[in-house]
MARBA-3410 file (N, C-alpha, C, O; in Angstrom, 1 decimal):
203
-4.3,18.5,-6.7,-4.9,18.2,-5.4,-4.1,17.1,-4.8,-4.0,16.0,-5.4 ~ -3.6,17.2,-3.5,-2.9,16.1,-2.8,-3.9,15.1,-2.4,-4.9,15.5,-1.8 ~ -3.6,13.8,-2.6,-4.6,12.8,-2.3,-4.2,11.9,-1.1,-5.1,11.3,-0.5 ~ -3.0,11.9,-0.6,-2.6,11.0,0.4,-1.5,11.7,1.3,-0.9,12.6,0.8 ~ -1.3,11.2,2.5,-0.3,11.8,3.3,1.1,11.7,2.6,1.3,10.9,1.8
1.9,12.6,3.0,3.2,12.8,2.3,4.1,11.6,2.3,4.7,11.3,1.3 ~ 4.1,10.9,3.5,5.0,9.7,3.5,4.6,8.5,2.7,5.3,7.6,2.5 ~ 3.3,8.6,2.3,2.9,7.5,1.4,3.0,7.8,-0.1,2.6,7.0,-0.9 ~ 3.6,9.0,-0.4,3.7,9.4,-1.7,2.6,10.4,-2.1,1.4,10.1,-1.8 ~ 3.0,11.4,-2.8,2.0,12.4,-3.2,1.4,11.9,-4.6,2.1,11.7,-5.5
0.1,11.8,-4.6,-0.6,11.4,-5.8,-1.4,12.7,-6.3,-2.2,13.2,-5.5 ~ -1.2,13.1,-7.5,-1.8,14.3,-8.1,-2.7,13.9,-9.2,-2.5,13.0,-9.9 ~ -3.8,14.7,-9.3,-4.7,14.5,-10.5,-4.0,14.9,-11.8,-3.3,16.0,-11.8 ~ -4.1,14.1,-12.8,-3.7,14.4,-14.1,-4.8,14.7,-15.0,-6.0,14.8,-14.5 ~ -4.6,14.7,-16.3,-5.7,14.9,-17.3,-6.7,13.8,-17.1,-6.3,12.6,-17.2
-8.0,14.1,-17.0,-9.0,13.1,-16.7,-9.5,12.5,-18.1,-9.9,13.3,-19.0 ~ -9.6,11.2,-18.1,-10.2,10.5,-19.3,-11.7,10.7,-19.2,-12.3,10.6,-18.1 ~ -12.4,11.0,-20.3,-13.8,11.2,-20.3,-14.5,10.0,-19.7,-14.3,8.9,-20.0 ~ -15.4,10.3,-18.7,-16.2,9.3,-18.0,-15.5,8.6,-16.9,-16.1,7.8,-16.2 ~ -14.2,8.9,-16.7,-13.4,8.2,-15.6,-13.7,8.9,-14.3,-13.8,10.2,-14.3
-13.7,8.2,-13.2,-13.8,8.8,-11.9,-13.3,7.8,-10.9,-13.5,6.5,-11.0 ~ -12.6,8.3,-9.9,-12.1,7.4,-8.8,-11.9,8.3,-7.6,-11.5,9.5,-7.7 ~ -12.2,7.7,-6.4,-12.1,8.6,-5.2,-10.6,8.7,-4.7,-9.7,7.9,-5.2 ~ -10.3,9.6,-3.8,-9.0,9.8,-3.4,-8.3,8.7,-2.7,-7.1,8.4,-3.0 ~ -9.0,7.9,-1.9,-8.4,6.8,-1.2,-8.0,5.7,-2.2,-6.9,5.1,-2.1
-8.9,5.5,-3.2,-8.6,4.4,-4.2,-7.4,4.8,-5.1,-6.6,4.0,-5.5 ~ -7.3,6.1,-5.4,-6.2,6.6,-6.2,-4.9,6.3,-5.4,-3.9,5.9,-6.1 ~ -4.9,6.6,-4.1,-3.7,6.3,-3.3,-3.4,4.8,-3.3,-2.2,4.4,-3.3 ~ -4.4,4.0,-3.2,-4.3,2.6,-3.1,-3.6,2.1,-4.4,-2.7,1.2,-4.4 ~ -4.1,2.6,-5.6,-3.5,2.2,-6.9,-2.0,2.6,-6.9,-1.2,1.8,-7.5
-1.7,3.7,-6.4,-0.3,4.1,-6.4,0.5,3.2,-5.5,1.7,2.9,-5.9 ~ -0.1,2.7,-4.4,0.6,1.7,-3.6,0.8,0.4,-4.3,1.8,-0.2,-4.2 ~ -0.3,-0.1,-5.0,-0.2,-1.3,-5.8,1.0,-1.2,-6.8,1.8,-2.1,-6.9 ~ 1.0,-0.1,-7.5,2.0,0.2,-8.5,3.4,0.1,-7.9,4.3,-0.6,-8.5 ~ 3.6,0.8,-6.8,4.9,0.8,-6.2,5.3,-0.5,-5.7,6.5,-0.9,-5.8
4.4,-1.3,-5.1,4.7,-2.6,-4.5,5.0,-3.6,-5.6,5.9,-4.4,-5.5 ~ 4.3,-3.6,-6.7,4.6,-4.5,-7.9,6.0,-4.2,-8.4,6.8,-5.1,-8.7 ~ 6.3,-2.9,-8.5,7.7,-2.6,-9.0,8.8,-3.0,-8.1,9.8,-3.6,-8.5 ~ 8.5,-2.8,-6.8,9.5,-3.2,-5.8,9.7,-4.7,-5.8,10.9,-5.1,-5.8 ~ 8.6,-5.4,-5.9,8.7,-6.9,-5.9,9.5,-7.4,-7.2,10.3,-8.3,-7.1
9.2,-6.8,-8.3,9.8,-7.2,-9.5,11.3,-7.0,-9.5,12.1,-7.8,-10.0 ~ 11.7,-5.8,-9.0,13.1,-5.5,-8.9,13.8,-6.4,-7.9,15.0,-6.8,-8.1 ~ 13.2,-6.7,-6.8,13.8,-7.6,-5.8,14.0,-9.0,-6.4,15.1,-9.6,-6.2 ~ 13.0,-9.6,-7.1,13.2,-10.9,-7.7,14.2,-10.9,-8.8,15.0,-11.9,-8.9 ~ 14.3,-9.8,-9.5,15.3,-9.7,-10.6,16.7,-9.7,-10.0,17.7,-10.3,-10.5
16.9,-9.0,-8.9,18.2,-8.9,-8.2,18.6,-10.3,-7.7,19.7,-10.7,-7.7 ~ 17.6,-11.0,-7.1,17.8,-12.3,-6.6,18.3,-13.3,-7.8,19.2,-14.1,-7.6 ~ 17.7,-13.1,-8.9,18.0,-13.9,-10.1,19.5,-13.7,-10.5,20.1,-14.6,-11.0 ~ 20.0,-12.5,-10.4,21.3,-12.1,-10.7,22.3,-13.0,-9.9,23.4,-13.3,-10.4 ~ 22.0,-13.3,-8.7,22.9,-14.0,-7.8,22.6,-15.5,-7.8,23.4,-16.2,-7.1
21.6,-15.9,-8.5,21.2,-17.3,-8.4,22.1,-18.2,-9.3,22.4,-17.8,-10.4 ~ 22.6,-19.3,-8.8,23.5,-20.2,-9.5,22.7,-21.4,-10.1,23.4,-22.2,-10.8 ~ 21.4,-21.5,-9.9,20.6,-22.6,-10.5,19.9,-22.1,-11.7,19.0,-21.2,-11.5 ~ 20.2,-22.5,-12.9,19.6,-22.0,-14.1,18.1,-22.0,-14.1,17.5,-21.0,-14.5 ~ 17.5,-23.1,-13.8,16.0,-23.2,-13.8,15.4,-22.2,-12.9,14.4,-21.6,-13.2
15.9,-22.1,-11.7,15.4,-21.2,-10.7,15.6,-19.8,-11.1,14.6,-19.0,-11.0 ~ 16.7,-19.4,-11.7,16.9,-18.1,-12.2,15.9,-17.7,-13.3,15.4,-16.6,-13.3 ~ 15.6,-18.7,-14.1,14.6,-18.4,-15.2,13.2,-18.1,-14.6,12.5,-17.2,-15.0 ~ 12.8,-18.9,-13.6,11.5,-18.7,-12.9,11.5,-17.3,-12.2,10.5,-16.6,-12.3 ~ 12.6,-17.0,-11.5,12.7,-15.7,-10.9,12.6,-14.5,-11.8,11.9,-13.5,-11.6
13.3,-14.7,-13.0,13.2,-13.6,-14.0,11.8,-13.5,-14.6,11.4,-12.3,-14.8 ~ 11.2,-14.6,-14.9,9.8,-14.5,-15.4,8.9,-13.9,-14.4,8.1,-13.0,-14.8 ~ 9.0,-14.3,-13.2,8.1,-13.7,-12.1,8.4,-12.2,-12.0,7.5,-11.4,-11.9 ~ 9.7,-11.9,-11.9,10.1,-10.5,-11.7,9.6,-9.6,-12.9,9.1,-8.5,-12.7 ~ 9.7,-10.1,-14.1,9.3,-9.4,-15.3,7.8,-9.2,-15.3,7.3,-8.1,-15.7
7.0,-10.1,-14.8,5.5,-10.0,-14.7,5.1,-9.0,-13.7,4.2,-8.2,-13.9 ~ 5.9,-8.9,-12.6,5.6,-7.9,-11.6,5.9,-6.5,-12.1,5.1,-5.6,-11.8 ~ 6.9,-6.4,-12.8,7.3,-5.0,-13.4,6.2,-4.7,-14.5,5.8,-3.5,-14.6 ~ 5.7,-5.7,-15.2,4.7,-5.4,-16.2,3.4,-5.0,-15.4,2.7,-4.1,-15.9 ~ 3.1,-5.6,-14.3,2.0,-5.1,-13.5,2.1,-3.7,-13.1,1.1,-2.9,-13.1
3.3,-3.3,-12.7,3.5,-1.9,-12.3,3.2,-1.0,-13.5,2.6,0.1,-13.4 ~ 3.6,-1.4,-14.7,3.3,-0.6,-15.9,1.8,-0.6,-16.2,1.3,0.5,-16.5 ~ 1.1,-1.7,-16.0,-0.4,-1.7,-16.2,-1.1,-0.8,-15.2,-2.0,-0.1,-15.5 ~ -0.6,-0.8,-13.9,-1.2,0.2,-13.0,-0.9,1.6,-13.3,-1.8,2.5,-13.2 ~ 0.3,1.9,-13.9,0.6,3.2,-14.3,-0.4,3.7,-15.4,-0.9,4.8,-15.4
-0.6,2.8,-16.4,-1.5,3.1,-17.5,-2.9,3.3,-17.0,-3.7,4.1,-17.5 ~ -3.3,2.4,-16.1,-4.7,2.5,-15.5,-4.9,3.8,-14.8,-5.9,4.5,-15.0 ~ -3.9,4.2,-14.0,-4.0,5.5,-13.3,-4.1,6.7,-14.2,-4.9,7.6,-14.0 ~ -3.3,6.7,-15.2,-3.3,7.8,-16.2,-4.6,7.8,-16.9,-5.1,8.9,-17.2 ~ -5.2,6.7,-17.3,-6.5,6.6,-17.9,-7.6,7.2,-17.0,-8.6,7.7,-17.5
-7.4,7.1,-15.7,-8.4,7.6,-14.7,-8.1,9.1,-14.3,-8.8,9.6,-13.5 ~ -7.1,9.7,-14.9,-6.7,11.0,-14.6,-5.9,11.2,-13.4,-5.9,12.3,-12.8 ~ -5.2,10.2,-12.9,-4.4,10.2,-11.7,-2.9,10.1,-12.2,-2.6,9.1,-12.9 ~ -2.1,11.0,-11.7,-0.7,11.0,-12.1,0.1,10.2,-11.0,0.1,10.7,-9.9 ~ 0.7,9.1,-11.4,1.5,8.4,-10.4,2.7,9.2,-9.9,3.2,10.0,-10.6
3.0,8.9,-8.6,4.1,9.7,-8.0,5.0,8.7,-7.2,4.5,7.6,-6.8 ~ 6.3,9.0,-7.1,7.1,8.1,-6.3,6.6,8.0,-4.8,6.1,9.0,-4.3 ~ 6.8,6.9,-4.2,6.4,6.7,-2.8,7.4,5.6,-2.2,7.8,4.7,-2.9 ~ 7.7,5.8,-1.0,8.5,4.9,-0.2,7.6,3.8,0.4,8.1,2.8,1.0 ~ 6.3,4.0,0.4,5.4,3.0,1.0,5.1,1.9,0.1,4.4,2.1,-0.9
5.6,0.7,0.4,5.3,-0.5,-0.4,5.1,-1.6,0.6,5.5,-1.5,1.8 ~ 4.5,-2.7,0.2,4.2,-3.8,1.0,5.5,-4.4,1.5,5.6,-4.8,2.7 ~ 6.5,-4.5,0.6,7.8,-5.1,1.0,8.5,-4.2,2.1,9.1,-4.8,3.0 ~ 8.4,-2.9,2.0,9.0,-2.1,3.1,8.3,-2.3,4.4,8.9,-2.2,5.5 ~ 7.0,-2.5,4.3,6.3,-2.7,5.6,6.7,-4.1,6.2,6.8,-4.2,7.4
6.9,-5.1,5.4,7.5,-6.3,5.9,8.8,-6.1,6.6,9.0,-6.5,7.7 ~ 9.7,-5.4,5.9,11.0,-5.1,6.4,11.0,-4.4,7.8,11.8,-4.7,8.7 ~ 10.1,-3.4,7.9,9.9,-2.7,9.1,9.4,-3.5,10.2,9.7,-3.3,11.4 ~ 8.6,-4.5,9.9,7.9,-5.4,10.9,8.9,-6.5,11.3,8.9,-6.8,12.5 ~ 9.6,-7.2,10.4,10.3,-8.4,10.8,11.7,-8.4,10.2,12.4,-9.4,10.4
12.2,-7.3,9.6,13.5,-7.3,9.0,13.5,-7.8,7.6,12.5,-8.3,7.1 ~ 14.6,-7.7,6.9,14.6,-8.1,5.5,14.8,-9.6,5.4,15.4,-10.3,6.2 ~ 14.1,-10.2,4.4,14.3,-11.6,4.1,15.7,-11.9,3.6,16.2,-11.1,2.8 ~ 16.3,-13.0,3.9,17.6,-13.4,3.5,17.6,-14.7,2.7,17.0,-15.6,3.1 ~ 18.4,-14.7,1.6,18.6,-15.9,0.9,17.4,-16.3,0.0,16.3,-15.7,0.2
17.5,-17.2,-0.8,16.5,-17.6,-1.7,15.3,-18.2,-0.9,14.1,-17.9,-1.2 ~ 15.6,-19.0,0.1,14.5,-19.6,0.9,13.7,-18.5,1.6,12.4,-18.5,1.5 ~ 14.3,-17.5,2.2,13.6,-16.5,2.9,12.8,-15.6,2.0,11.6,-15.3,2.2 ~ 13.4,-15.2,0.8,12.7,-14.4,-0.1,11.5,-15.1,-0.7,10.4,-14.5,-0.9 ~ 11.7,-16.4,-1.1,10.5,-17.0,-1.8,9.5,-17.4,-0.7,8.3,-17.5,-1.1
9.8,-17.7,0.5,8.8,-17.9,1.5,8.0,-16.7,1.7,6.8,-16.7,1.8 ~ 8.7,-15.5,1.8,7.9,-14.3,2.0,7.1,-14.0,0.7,6.0,-13.5,0.8 ~ 7.7,-14.3,-0.5,7.0,-14.0,-1.7,5.7,-14.8,-1.8,4.6,-14.3,-2.2 ~ 5.7,-16.1,-1.3,4.5,-16.9,-1.3,3.4,-16.3,-0.4,2.3,-16.3,-0.7 ~ 3.8,-15.9,0.8,2.9,-15.3,1.8,2.3,-14.0,1.2,1.1,-13.8,1.2
3.1,-13.2,0.6,2.7,-12.0,-0.1,1.8,-12.2,-1.2,0.7,-11.6,-1.4 ~ 2.1,-13.2,-2.1,1.3,-13.5,-3.3,-0.1,-14.0,-2.9,-1.1,-13.7,-3.5 ~ -0.1,-14.8,-1.8,-1.4,-15.3,-1.3,-2.3,-14.1,-0.9,-3.5,-14.1,-1.2 ~ -1.7,-13.2,-0.2,-2.4,-12.0,0.2,-2.9,-11.1,-1.0,-4.0,-10.7,-1.0 ~ -2.0,-10.9,-1.9,-2.3,-10.1,-3.1,-3.5,-10.8,-3.9,-4.4,-10.1,-4.3
-3.4,-12.1,-4.1,-4.4,-12.8,-4.9,-5.8,-12.6,-4.2,-6.7,-12.3,-4.9 ~ -5.9,-12.8,-2.9,-7.1,-12.7,-2.2,-7.6,-11.2,-2.2,-8.8,-10.9,-2.4 ~ -6.7,-10.3,-2.0,-7.0,-8.9,-1.9,-7.5,-8.4,-3.3,-8.5,-7.6,-3.4 ~ -6.8,-8.7,-4.4,-7.3,-8.3,-5.7,-8.7,-8.8,-6.0,-9.5,-8.2,-6.6 ~ -8.9,-10.1,-5.6,-10.3,-10.6,-5.9,-11.3,-9.8,-5.1,-12.4,-9.5,-5.6
-11.0,-9.5,-3.9,-11.9,-8.7,-3.0,-12.2,-7.3,-3.6,-13.3,-6.8,-3.7 ~ -11.1,-6.7,-4.1,-11.2,-5.4,-4.7,-12.0,-5.4,-6.0,-12.9,-4.5,-6.2 ~ -11.8,-6.5,-6.8,-12.6,-6.6,-8.0,-14.1,-6.8,-7.7,-15.0,-6.5,-8.5 ~ -14.4,-7.5,-6.6,-15.8,-7.8,-6.2,-16.6,-6.5,-5.8,-17.8,-6.5,-5.9 ~ -15.9,-5.5,-5.3,-16.6,-4.3,-4.8,-17.5,-3.7,-5.9,-17.1,-3.5,-7.0
-18.7,-3.3,-5.5,-19.6,-2.8,-6.5,-19.2,-1.4,-7.0,-19.5,-1.0,-8.1 ~ -18.4,-0.7,-6.2,-18.0,0.7,-6.6,-16.6,0.7,-7.2,-16.1,1.8,-7.4 ~ -16.0,-0.4,-7.5,-14.7,-0.4,-8.2,-14.9,0.0,-9.6,-15.8,-0.5,-10.3 ~ -14.1,0.9,-10.1,-14.2,1.5,-11.4,-14.0,0.3,-12.4,-13.1,-0.5,-12.2 ~ -14.7,0.3,-13.6,-14.5,-0.8,-14.6,-13.1,-0.9,-15.1,-12.6,-2.0,-15.3
-12.3,0.2,-15.2,-11.0,0.1,-15.7,-10.1,-0.6,-14.6,-9.2,-1.3,-14.9 ~ -10.3,-0.2,-13.4,-9.6,-0.9,-12.3,-9.9,-2.4,-12.2,-9.0,-3.2,-12.0 ~ -11.2,-2.7,-12.3,-11.6,-4.1,-12.3,-11.0,-4.9,-13.4,-10.5,-6.0,-13.2 ~ -10.9,-4.3,-14.6,-10.3,-5.1,-15.7,-8.8,-5.3,-15.4,-8.3,-6.4,-15.8 ~ -8.1,-4.3,-14.9,-6.7,-4.5,-14.6,-6.5,-5.6,-13.5,-5.6,-6.4,-13.6
-7.4,-5.5,-12.4,-7.3,-6.5,-11.4,-7.5,-7.9,-11.9,-6.8,-8.8,-11.6 ~ -8.5,-8.1,-12.8,-8.8,-9.4,-13.3,-7.7,-10.0,-14.1,-7.4,-11.2,-14.1 ~ -7.0,-9.1,-14.9,-5.9,-9.6,-15.7,-4.8,-10.0,-14.8,-4.1,-11.1,-15.0 ~ -4.5,-9.3,-13.7,-3.4,-9.7,-12.8,-3.7,-10.9,-12.0,-2.8,-11.7,-11.6 ~ -5.0,-11.1,-11.6,-5.4,-12.2,-10.8,-4.9,-13.5,-11.5,-4.5,-14.5,-10.8
-5.1,-13.6,-12.8,-4.7,-14.8,-13.5,-3.2,-15.1,-13.4,-2.7,-16.2,-13.2 ~ -2.4,-14.0,-13.5,-0.9,-14.2,-13.4,-0.5,-14.5,-11.9,0.5,-15.2,-11.7 ~ -1.2,-13.9,-11.0,-0.9,-14.2,-9.6,-1.1,-15.6,-9.2,-0.3,-16.2,-8.4 ~ -2.0,-16.3,-9.9,-2.3,-17.7,-9.6,-1.0,-18.5,-10.1,-0.6,-19.4,-9.4 ~ -0.5,-18.1,-11.2,0.8,-18.8,-11.7,1.9,-18.6,-10.8,2.7,-19.5,-10.5
2.0,-17.4,-10.2,3.1,-17.1,-9.2,3.0,-18.0,-8.0,4.0,-18.6,-7.5 ~ 1.8,-18.1,-7.5,1.6,-19.0,-6.3,2.0,-20.4,-6.6,2.6,-21.1,-5.8 ~ 1.6,-20.9,-7.8,1.9,-22.3,-8.2,3.4,-22.6,-8.2,3.8,-23.6,-7.6 ~ 4.2,-21.8,-8.9,5.6,-22.1,-9.0,6.3,-21.9,-7.7,7.2,-22.7,-7.4 ~ 6.0,-20.9,-7.0,6.7,-20.7,-5.7,6.4,-21.8,-4.7,7.3,-22.3,-4.0
5.1,-22.2,-4.7,4.7,-23.3,-3.8,5.4,-24.6,-4.1,5.8,-25.3,-3.3 ~ 5.5,-24.8,-5.5,6.2,-26.0,-5.9,7.6,-26.0,-5.5,8.1,-27.1,-5.0 ~ 8.3,-24.9,-5.6,9.7,-24.8,-5.2,9.9,-25.0,-3.7,10.8,-25.7,-3.2 ~ 9.0,-24.4,-2.9,9.0,-24.5,-1.4,8.8,-26.0,-1.0,9.4,-26.5,-0.1 ~ 7.9,-26.6,-1.7,7.6,-28.0,-1.4,8.8,-28.9,-1.6,9.1,-29.9,-0.9
9.6,-28.6,-2.7,10.8,-29.3,-3.0,11.8,-29.2,-1.9,12.7,-30.0,-1.7 ~ 11.8,-28.0,-1.2,12.8,-27.7,-0.1,12.4,-28.3,1.2,13.2,-28.5,2.1 ~ 11.1,-28.6,1.3,10.5,-29.0,2.6,11.2,-30.2,3.2,11.4,-30.3,4.4 ~ 11.5,-31.2,2.4,12.1,-32.4,2.9,13.4,-32.2,3.6,13.8,-32.9,4.5 ~ 14.2,-31.2,3.1,15.5,-31.0,3.6,15.5,-29.9,4.7,16.4,-29.9,5.6
14.5,-29.0,4.7,14.6,-27.9,5.6,13.2,-27.7,6.3,12.7,-26.6,6.4 ~ 12.6,-28.8,6.7,11.2,-28.8,7.2,11.0,-27.8,8.4,10.2,-26.9,8.3 ~ 11.9,-27.9,9.4,11.7,-27.1,10.6,11.9,-25.7,10.3,11.2,-24.8,10.8 ~ 13.0,-25.4,9.6,13.3,-24.0,9.3,12.3,-23.3,8.4,11.8,-22.2,8.7 ~ 11.8,-24.0,7.4,10.8,-23.5,6.5,9.5,-23.2,7.3,8.8,-22.2,7.1
9.1,-24.2,8.1,7.9,-24.0,8.9,7.9,-22.8,9.8,7.0,-22.1,9.9 ~ 9.1,-22.6,10.4,9.2,-21.4,11.3,9.2,-20.1,10.5,8.6,-19.2,11.0 ~ 9.9,-20.1,9.4,9.9,-18.9,8.6,8.5,-18.5,8.1,8.1,-17.4,8.2 ~ 7.8,-19.5,7.6,6.4,-19.3,7.1,5.5,-18.8,8.2,4.7,-17.9,8.0 ~ 5.6,-19.4,9.4,4.7,-18.9,10.5,5.0,-17.5,10.9,4.1,-16.7,11.2
6.3,-17.1,10.9,6.7,-15.7,11.2,6.2,-14.8,10.2,5.6,-13.7,10.6 ~ 6.3,-15.1,8.9,5.8,-14.2,7.9,4.3,-14.1,7.8,3.8,-13.0,7.6 ~ 3.6,-15.2,8.1,2.2,-15.2,8.0,1.6,-14.3,9.2,0.6,-13.6,9.0 ~ 2.2,-14.4,10.4,1.8,-13.6,11.5,2.0,-12.1,11.2,1.1,-11.3,11.5 ~ 3.2,-11.8,10.7,3.5,-10.4,10.3,2.5,-9.9,9.2,2.1,-8.8,9.3
2.3,-10.7,8.2,1.4,-10.3,7.1,0.0,-10.0,7.6,-0.6,-9.0,7.1 ~ -0.5,-10.7,8.6,-1.8,-10.4,9.1,-1.9,-9.0,9.8,-2.8,-8.2,9.6 ~ -0.8,-8.7,10.5,-0.8,-7.3,11.1,-0.6,-6.2,10.1,-1.3,-5.2,10.2 ~ 0.3,-6.5,9.1,0.5,-5.5,8.1,-0.7,-5.2,7.3,-1.1,-4.1,6.9 ~ -1.4,-6.3,6.9,-2.6,-6.2,6.1,-3.7,-5.4,6.8,-4.4,-4.5,6.2
-3.9,-5.6,8.1,-5.0,-4.9,8.8,-4.6,-3.4,8.8,-5.5,-2.6,8.7 ~ -3.4,-3.1,9.0,-3.0,-1.7,9.0,-3.2,-1.0,7.6,-3.6,0.1,7.5 ~ -2.9,-1.8,6.5,-3.1,-1.3,5.2,-4.5,-1.0,4.9,-4.9,0.0,4.2 ~ -5.4,-1.9,5.3,-6.9,-1.7,5.1,-7.3,-0.4,5.7,-8.1,0.3,5.1 ~ -6.8,-0.1,6.9,-7.2,1.2,7.5,-6.5,2.4,6.8,-7.2,3.4,6.5
-5.2,2.2,6.5,-4.5,3.4,5.9,-5.1,3.8,4.5,-5.1,4.9,4.1 ~ -5.5,2.8,3.7,-6.0,3.0,2.4,-7.5,3.0,2.2,-8.0,2.9,1.1 ~ -8.2,3.0,3.3,-9.7,3.2,3.3,-10.5,2.0,2.9,-11.6,2.1,2.6 ~ -9.9,0.7,3.0,-10.6,-0.5,2.6,-11.3,-1.1,3.8,-12.1,-2.0,3.6 ~ -11.0,-0.7,5.0,-11.5,-1.4,6.2,-13.0,-1.3,6.3,-13.6,-2.0,7.1
-13.6,-0.3,5.7,-15.1,-0.2,5.8,-15.8,-1.1,4.8,-17.0,-1.2,4.9 ~ -15.1,-1.8,4.0,-15.7,-2.7,3.0,-15.7,-4.1,3.4,-14.6,-4.7,3.7 ~ -16.8,-4.8,3.5,-16.9,-6.1,4.0,-16.1,-7.1,3.2,-15.7,-8.1,3.7 ~ -15.9,-6.9,1.9,-15.2,-7.8,1.1,-13.8,-8.2,1.6,-13.4,-9.3,1.5 ~ -13.2,-7.2,2.2,-11.8,-7.3,2.6,-11.7,-8.0,4.0,-10.6,-8.4,4.4
-12.8,-8.2,4.6,-12.8,-9.0,5.9,-12.9,-10.5,5.7,-12.8,-11.2,6.7 ~ -13.2,-10.9,4.5,-13.4,-12.3,4.2,-12.1,-13.0,4.2,-11.1,-12.5,3.8 ~ -12.0,-14.3,4.7,-10.8,-15.0,4.8,-10.3,-15.4,3.4,-9.2,-16.0,3.2
END
């Protein structure tokens, strides 16, 4: 059974785990989470390949590896719920690129990463609060929320270190990304069926 529009990736039902149940919109949302985590992890890993600062490269690799692990966890969660993950071109990162173009350089990528991680952290908390969220999904969300907090901390620390030298540029970049993120997030809520839930309207 096809669960979502073709351009968002086809999600098909797989063998169902006993007692597991999930609606079609949420299955498509989990596939989106999975794809976005993988996209982000690969992006940060490629950035680490080009990085000439050893400490920063280590942070990028750790962060990237955790995002890829999150993609694996979503894959396992979907399979446990009887949903077969499918390739999709729809990711949060591609929506950013379509809205404002690709981020360039370490400063651009990490500024965008911080805006994105703030959104993910708040969104995952809201998704976990929903009374109709499946227990398996809630457990995966709660595990990731802890690691997202660490991502926010190290990226914010690095950005703060840059602020003294690049105040005006960083402020402009962050403002651009935050405005775009608000538009992208509102569209995602509607596309994946979350807009009817009050939890996602909270700041």
